[in-house]
N, C-alpha and C positions, 0 to 999 in steps of 0.2 A: 503382553502376549497377544498374538494375532487371533482373531475370531474365526479364521478360515481353516483351522486345524481339522484332523480326521474326525474327531468326535463331534465337532460343530457341524461338519459337512454332513454327517449321518443324521444329525438332528434336523437339518434343513430338508433332507429328502423324505422325512416322515410325512405321510398324508395327513391332511387336516381332518380332525375329528368333527363330525357333523354336530356333536353336542356342544362344541365350543366355537364361538364365532371367530376367535383369534387363531384357530388352528392348534395343532399339537394335542397332547393328552391332558393338559392342565391349563388353568387360567394363567395369564401373565401375572408377574409379581405386582402387587398393589400395596403400597406403603403410605397410607393416608396420613400417618403421624410422623413421617420422616423429618419433615421440615417444620413441625409444629413448635410454636413458642408460646410460653405462658403469657397471658395478658389478663388484666383486671376485667376486661370486657367479657371474657369467658365466664368469670365468676358471677358477674351480674346476670348473664344469660342463664346460668345454672340456677341461680336463686329465683329468677322469674319462672323458669320451667317447673321448679319444685312447687312454687306457689300455685301455678296453673293446674298442675297435677292434683294437688291437694284440693283445689276448688272443684275439679270435675269428678274425682273418683272417691274421695273420702265422703263417707256417709254424713249427711247433715242431720243433726239431732236437735231435739227440742231442748230448751233450757230446763234446768233441774228445779225441783221444788223441795220444800222442807220434808223431812222424813215423816214428821207428825201429820202434815197435810196429806201425804201419800196414804198413810194409814186411815185417815178420816175418810178419804174418797173410797177406800176399800170397804170401810164400815158402812158408808152410805149407799153402797151398791153401784156407785158410778163407774168404778173400775171392774171389768168383767174378766180380764185376762192380764197376766203378769209374766213378763219375760225376765229371767234372772241371769245375770252375768257377773263376772268378778268385779266389775266396775260400777254397774248400775242395775237398778230395778226399773223396768219400763212397763208402765200400765196402760192398757188399751181400753177405751170406753165404747159404749154404744151410741154416744152422742155424735151427731154429724155437724160438720161445718162446710159451708160453701167455699169452693175453690175457683178463683177467677181463671179465665183462659190464659191471660198473660198478666204480668205485673202492671199495676195501675190501670187495669181494664174495668169497665163497668159491667161486663157480661159475665154471669156465673153459669157454668154448665155442669158442674159435678159437685160431689161432697166427699169429705174425708173424715175418718174418726179422730177424736181428740186423743192425744198421747201425753202421758205424764212420766217424767223421769226423776229419780232421786238416787242419792248416794246411799248404798246399803249400810246399815248399822247392825251390830250383833244383837238382834232382838228376836228371841225364839217365839215371842207372842205373835209375830206377824204371820208365821206359818199357820198357827192355830186360827187366827182371824180369817185368813184366806180359806181355810177348810170350812169354817162356820158359814161364811158367805158364799161358799161354793164357787170361789174364783179359781179359774183354771190357771195354773202356774207351771212353768217348765224352765229348765236351764239350757243355755246356748253356749257352745264352745267358741272361744275367740282366738283360735290358732292363727287364722289368716290376719286378723288385726294385730296380733302380737308381732308377726313378721314385719308388717308395715310399720308398726311402732318402732321396732328395732332399726329398720332401715332409715326411717326419717329422724329418729331420736339419737342414733348412735353412729351408724355407718356413714351417712352423708355428712354430718358435722365433722366427724373425724377426718374423712377424706378431704373436706373443704380446708380444714386447718393444715392438713399435710401438704396440699398444693401451695397454700400461702407460705408454709415453712420452706418448701423447696424453692419457691420464687425468691424469698429473701436470701437464701443461701447463695443463689446464683448472683444476685445483685451485690452481695457483700464479699464476693470473691471466694466462695466456698469456705467461709470462715468456720462453719460448723464442722466441715471435714477436718480442719486443723484441730478442733477441740477433740474429736473422736480419735484422731491419729496424731497426737501432739508431737511425738518423737520421730515421725517419719520424714525423711528428707524429700525434697522436690527435684532431685537430680534427674536429668534426662540421660538414661543409660543406653549407650549404643553398643551392641554386642560385637564380639571379635569378628573382624572381617566385613562388617557392615559399613565401615567408613571407606568411602571411595576417594577421598581427597589425598593427594600425594604432594611431595615437594615440588614436582613438576608443575602443579597448579598454582604455586606461589612464586611470584616474581618480585624483583625490586628490593628484596631483603636477603641478599646472599650471605652477608656476614651473620645475620641471625640464624639462618639455616645451618651454617657451619657450626655454630655453638650448640645447636640441638641435635647434631648428628650423633654425638656421644650418648645422648639420652636414648635415641632410637637403637643404637648399637648395643647399649647395656640391656635394654628390654629384650633384644633378640638373643644376645650372647652374654648373659651375666657372668658365666663361669670365667670368661676371659679376663674380667676385671677382679673377681674375687680371688683368683689364683695368685695374682701378683700383690694382693692386699689393697687394691684401690677401692674407693667408694665413690659412687655416683652422687651428685648433689641431690639432697632430699627434695628441694623445691627450686623451681625455676620461675622467676618473675619476668614476664614480658612487659616492657615499659615503652610507651610511645604515644604520640598524638592520636586522636580519634581517626579511624578510617585507614590505618596503615597495615591492617591485616593480622592483628594479634590473635584473634579468635580463629581465623583461617589457618594460621601457622600452627596453633595447638591441635586442630583437627588433622593437619597434615602429619604431625608427629605421631598421633594415634594411628593414622592410616598406614604410615610407613612401618610402624612397629607391629601392626596387626594384633593389637590388644584391645581389651574393653575400655570404654571411654565414658567417664562420668562427667557430665557438663552441668554446672549450676551457677547461677548468678549470685553475687554477694547479697543482693536485696532479698533473695528467696529465703535466707536464713532468719531474717528479722521479722517478727510479728508483734502484734499488740500484747500478746500474752507473755509474761515473764517466764524464761526458761525454755521457750520453744526453740530459739536459735541454737542454744547449747545442745539440746537434745537432738536436733537435726544434724549438727556436726558429728556427734557421737554415732548416730545411725549411718551417716555417710561413710565414715571411716570403717565402721564395722562391715558394711556391705562391700567396700572396696577391698578389705583384707581377704574376704571370702572369694574374691574374683581375681586375685593377683596371678600374673602380672597385669597391671592396668594403670590408667592415667586418670587422675582427678583434675579437672579444669574448673577453676573458680574465676568467672568473669566479673569485672568491676569489683576488684578486691577492696577498693577504698570504701565501699558501702559498709563493710564490717571491720575494716582494718585501720580506721582513723586513729591517730595518736591519742592515748589516754591522758597525756600531759595537759592538753588543751581543754579538758573536760571541766568547764567553769562550774557547772551545776554540782559536780561531785557525786558521791553515791556510787552505786553499782547498778547501772542501768542495763537494759536488755542487750544493747549492742556491745557493751563492754564484757558482759558474760559470754556472749558468742565469741568474741575475740580471744578471751582467756581460754575457752575450751578448744579453739583452733590451735592456739599455741601449745597446749598440753598434748593434743593429738599428734601434732607434728613432731614433738619431742618423744612421743611414746612408740613410734614405729621405726623399724629398721629398714633403711633404703635398700639393703641387699635382698629384701624379699620381693622386689619388683613392683613396688608401689611408688609412683612418681607424681608429685603435685606440680601442676602448672597453674599460674595465675596471671591475670592481665589487668593493667590499670593505666590510666593516663594522668593520674594524680599521685605520683610517688612521693611528692613532697609532704603529703598529709598522712602517710602511713606511719604506724607505730614502729619505733626503732627495734622492738623485740621481734618483729616479723622479718626484718632485714639482716639480722645477725647470722653468722655462719652456723649451720645446723638446722636452719629453717629455710627461708628463701635465700640460700647462700650464693645463688648465681642470678645476676640481673642482666637480661638480654635487651638491648636497645633495638626497638623496631621503629626506625626513623622513616621520614618521608623519602621516597626513592629519588635517586639521581637521574641523569639523562638516560643512561643505558637501562636503568630499572623501569623508568616510565615507559620507554618503548616496549620493553618486554611485557609489562602489564597491559598495555594497549593491545598487543598482539594476542594475549590470552583472552581478553574480554571480547575481542572482535572475531574470534573463531567462528561463532555462530551467526555472525552478521555478514550480509552480502556487501562486500566492499568493491568499489570501482577500481580498476587497475591504476587509475591516476591518483589514488589516495596515498599520501606520503605520511606514514605514521611517525617517521623520524621528525618531520616538521611539526607535527602535533605535539610530540614529546618536548621539542625545544621551546615551544611557547607556553608550556604548562609547568614551568618551574615552581616548586613549592606545593604542587598538588599531591594529595595522598592517593593511595590506591582506590579508595572509595570514590574520590572525586573523578579519577580517570574512568572508572566503570560507569559513573553517571554521565560523563561526556560521550562515551560510546553509545549508551542508551539514548541520550538526547539526540545525537546525530541520526540514529536509526528512526526515531520518531519524526524528526524534521524531514527525513527522506520520504517517509510515508505520507506526511502532510503535503509534501510537494509533488505527490503522485510519481515518484521515481522508483525504479525497480532495484536500484543499488544506492549505497551511501556514497555521496560525493565528498570532495574536499571542502566544498562550501558548507556542507552540513556540519562538518567538524568545526569549522571556523565560527559558524553561527552558534553552535552549542557552547563553545568556549566563551563567546561574548555574553551569551545568556546567563552562564553561571557566574562570570566575573562581574558584569555590569548590571544584570537584571533583565527582566522581560521587556521586550520592545513594545512601546505604546504608540502604535501608529495612528490611533484615533485622537490623540491629544493635539489640539490645535493651539499654537502659540500666536500671540500678537506679533506684528512685524517688528516692533521695538524689542520685544523679548527675544525673537529669533536673532536679531542683529547682535544683541548683547551676548547671547549664548555663543554665537559664531566667533566673536572676538575673544570671548573667554577661553574657548577650546583652542583657538589659534594661538593664544598667548601661552598655554601649556605646551603646545607642540613646538613652537619656536624656541622657547627656553630649553626644552629637552634636547633640541638639535645642537645648540651652542653651549651645552653643559658637558664638560669632560666626563667620560665613563658612565654617562646616563644610558638607560635602556633605550633602544631605538623605538621610534613611533611606528606602530603597525597600522593604526586606523584612527581617524578622527570623524566624529559624527555629531550632529545636532538633533538627531532623532531621540526623543526621550526614552530612557531605559530606567526601570526601577523608580527611584526617587530623584534621579538626576535628569536635567533637561538636555544634557549632552555628555559626551565622554571622550577622553583621549586614551587610547589603548596602547600601553607600552608593554612589550614582552621581552624578557631577558634572553640574550643569545646563549648564555651558558650559566651554569649554577654558580652562585657565589655564597661563600660561607663566612667571610669577614668583610666588614665595611669600614672604610677609613673616614676620618673626620671630614675631609673635603667631599667625599661622596654623600655624607649625610647633609652637609650644607647645600650640595647640588640638588638633593631631593626637596629641600625647603624652597629653593629657588623655583623649581618646576611647579610646586604647589602654589606659590605666590604669583606665578605668571598669569593665571586667569584673572585674579583680582586686579592686577596692575593694568592688564589690557582693558578691563571694564572702565577703570578710572581714566585711561587715555582717551576712550571714545565718548564717554558720557560725562566725565567730570565729577562723578560721584560713585559711591559704592552701592552694591546690592547684596541681597541675602544669598545669592547663588554660590558664593565662595565660602559658605559656613563650614562645610565638610573639609575643604582644603585647609582652612585656618586651624581647624581642630587637629588635623594630622600634622601640620607644620609645628604647632605648639607642642604636640606630644613628642615629636622628634627632638626638638630643642630641649625639652625637659629631661628626656632620657640621656642626652649628651652630658648634661650637668650632673644628674643624680645617679645614673647607672654606669656611664662610660668614663667618668672622670675627665671630661674635656673642657673644664672651665678654668679660668685663670686662678681663682682663689683656691679651689678644691681640685687641683690637678692630680690625677691618679688616685682619687678618693671616691669610693662608692658610698653614697649617702642612703641607700636603701638596704634593709636587712631581708635577706632571702630565706626561704624555708630550707629544710634539709632534703636529702634524697637526690635524685638525678634531674632536678628541674632545669639546670643549665644545659644538660645534654639533650633533653627533650625539646628545649627551646620554646617552652610554653610560658605564659604570663606567670611570674612567680608571686608568691604571697609576700607582701612587704608592709612595713609600718615605719613611721617616721621616728628617727632616733637623733634628731638634731634640734637646735634651738630655733626660736622664733626669728632671730636675726638671720640665721642661715636660710630660713624659708623666704624672708624678705629679699635676700640676695639672689635666691633662685628665681623669684618672680622678676626681679629687675634684670637679671642676666638673660632670661628668656625674651623679655621685651627688647633688650639690646641686640640679641642675635637676629630676631625677626626684623627689626628696623634696619640693621646693617644689610641683611640679605635682600630686603625690600628695595633699598636704594641701588644695590648692585644689579638686581633683576630689572629695575626700571631703566637703567642705562642700556642693558642689552636690547630691550624692546624699542627704546627711543632711537637707537642707532639702526634699527631694522624696521622702521615704520612701514615702508613700502611692502616688505614681505608680509607683515601682519595684515595689511589691507588686502593683499592679493589672496592670502589663504582664507581670510574671513569671507571675502566675496565669493570664492569658489565654494565654500561651505553653504552659503545662502543659496547658491544656484543648484548644487548637487546634493546637499544635505550630508553626504558621506564621502570621505576621501580615504583611499587605501594608501599603502606605503609608497607605491610607484607614483601615484598621482601627486602626493604631497611632495616628493622629491623633485618631480618635474616642475611644479610651481616654484619651488625654491631656486632651481637651476635657471628657469626662465627669468625670474626676477633679478638674479645676480648678473646675468648677461645683459 
């Protein structure tokens, strides 16, 4: 809300009060403890202040003597006056003692009477003795001292320990609050109408949105489904890789339906106290039933929904109790009441089968990485608030970001904006997007790293080898950029970007990828006659491809069409994530796999060596251009190849 409204304008016109230097009729707001944080330094300062206060203001008293000695001094006439309190008898004498001007001083300028103190004993004879010796005695009230004693003995210590307790609670994640409210859930409750996210804010997952339209329609018009006897799914499980927009899609469902939204992470259920997770599940469903129609969204469901079959330790641990209670609650409510459960996970292969059966999470919606059209739509959504140059081509950016998730694309837009600001530009240019993609794919550019001339030459031939083999390998992704400027952990890089999305890869394509990876090592051997450690990452990737060809894809001679790895259950294949596997074959098979990997690598090494030997002039020209310019784009690279061919 703007601060220039009618009420604020009237306040501005009020004359300044002469009593207040800031104007107006009252002092400005002053919140000295708004940003205060507890620190052990404050405790030490408090203790030092208390000690100093006690030193200055507490009355110094003389040491006590025995009660019998006190009576003897009264009997001898030495004590002439006695002050009686609840704690002490204080006797004053007529004897004088000299008092120095300052401690450890030689000069004495005054005198003071001697004082004796003793702890009182229930002795009626002392009163008679003082009467006989005509000693003046009187009682003194200690109300002021009692208040100070209460403050220093009770109030301040209790306050000190309370501060320590609060400090420990904050450091331990408010564990004490969980003890006091063990059964209360930690769900973030968003009231009806407060969610502004809509389906229009979600792009790249059109199929998933279509699956959830029925859920939104049911929450808006439940009678349309109940009249015909239909039932909406009780639970919808959003499955997909990280960053694809599962949480955003759940918020869009709640925003479109206009109902309350309970958001909670799976990790929020589990605590160190047994029974806390199950109690929070019960409390969550109880609150949700009171606010129907509504949506319960559990993010990272695998935190509490892991399979109980693989529980090696056995027993009934806290996570298993929480899962059991969740299963019971999902069976115990009727979906026709307007309560829908959404959950998200990127590990469906580890979920308990009881969660995935019909009647619980009976609909699984795949939220996969976006295709070309989806990536362009996501880029346009995230770039709405960014000032783009008219020359920016988001379609070109979408084409070179195959395999990127929605979160990756949002990061690219943000990185491009930051690069434009760093370059003192008023708008984001196409070069900013290109640099942002390279930064995310290859790493941060290290301009200050200085390489020796021999290393620069070896790196130039290494990258030239990758690029040349990519050009003469069928169906290989085109080379977009070659550079010998160090990025991340690499001394150079060859950037290949796919022209279109590909979902299946043939055996010849996999062998071509191995050839491209081996091109750098072969180029190094051709120029120096020996190997270096610069190709370590390339060899790892090539070996991994060859191993998957044999164990996962059934592309070996002996085990043709046989998968040697055992995958987990769920939708792991659809999500295209790394599956859980274990070896289920003999040692002889493992030996064959190792020998077959070495054979494939050796065969492709010889084939790639032939490609580079036949094009040695091109290799030298590309490497020399890299040494001179450090970076070659696609046009410059093609121009060098064309000039060498002519």
